[in-house]
C-alpha positions as CSV (number, residue, x, y, z in Angstrom):
1,X,-76.7,31.0,49.4
2,X,-73.4,32.8,50.5
3,X,-69.7,33.4,49.4
4,X,-67.9,29.9,49.9
5,X,-64.6,28.4,49.0
6,X,-65.5,25.2,46.3
7,X,-62.7,24.1,48.7
8,X,-63.7,24.4,52.5
9,X,-64.3,20.8,54.5
10,X,-67.3,20.2,56.1
11,X,-66.2,17.2,59.0
12,X,-70.1,15.3,59.8
13,X,-69.9,12.1,61.0
14,X,-73.3,9.1,61.4
15,X,-73.7,7.7,65.0
16,X,-74.6,4.3,63.1
17,X,-75.7,2.4,65.8
18,X,-77.0,5.8,67.7
19,X,-75.1,4.7,71.3
20,X,-71.8,6.1,70.2
21,X,-69.3,2.8,70.0
22,X,-69.4,3.3,65.8
23,X,-69.0,6.7,64.0
24,X,-68.6,6.7,60.6
25,X,-67.2,10.4,59.2
26,X,-67.5,11.6,56.0
27,X,-66.4,15.2,54.4
28,X,-69.0,17.9,52.6
29,X,-67.6,20.5,51.3
30,X,-69.3,23.9,52.7
31,X,-71.9,24.6,49.7
32,X,-73.4,21.7,50.4
33,X,-73.6,21.5,54.5
34,X,-75.5,25.0,53.7
35,X,-77.4,23.4,52.0
36,X,-78.1,20.7,53.9
37,X,-77.8,22.6,57.6
38,X,-74.9,21.1,58.1
39,X,-71.9,22.7,61.0
40,X,-68.6,21.1,61.0
41,X,-68.6,18.2,63.9
42,X,-72.2,17.7,63.5
43,X,-73.1,14.0,64.5
44,X,-76.1,12.9,63.3
45,X,-78.9,10.2,64.5
46,X,-78.2,6.5,62.6
47,X,-81.7,7.7,61.0
48,X,-79.8,9.5,58.5
49,X,-77.1,7.1,56.7
50,X,-79.6,6.9,53.7
51,X,-81.6,9.9,54.3
52,X,-81.8,12.2,51.4
53,X,-82.8,15.3,53.1
54,X,-79.9,14.8,56.4
55,X,-76.7,15.1,53.9
56,X,-75.8,14.4,49.9
57,X,-74.7,10.8,49.4
58,X,-71.3,10.1,50.7
59,X,-68.5,7.2,50.9
60,X,-67.0,8.7,52.5
61,X,-67.4,12.1,49.9
62,X,-69.8,13.1,47.6
63,X,-68.2,12.5,44.1
64,X,-69.4,16.7,43.1
65,X,-67.7,17.7,46.2
66,X,-64.9,16.0,45.5
67,X,-64.7,17.9,42.5
68,X,-64.8,21.0,43.4
69,X,-61.9,20.6,46.2
70,X,-59.5,19.1,43.2
71,X,-61.2,20.9,40.3
72,X,-62.5,18.8,37.0
73,X,-60.3,16.0,35.1
74,X,-57.4,16.6,33.4
75,X,-58.3,14.9,30.2
76,X,-57.1,11.4,29.4
77,X,-57.0,11.2,33.7
78,X,-60.8,9.9,34.1
79,X,-63.8,10.8,34.5
């Protein structure tokens, strides 16, 4: 996999009803975007909402991606 800045962001949207009326945005790190073959601005069909092969589990961002953006939690901050 190519070298990726750990705080780079990729936003993809899912067309929940497949008619453009309800788009849900998800934010993933660039590493996950590369792993799942996603590019910034992708619009995915509603069936991909819970498809493990389309996106990592996100709500609205992947916990692993979030940790890459902010760094590990300090002692006593949870995590």
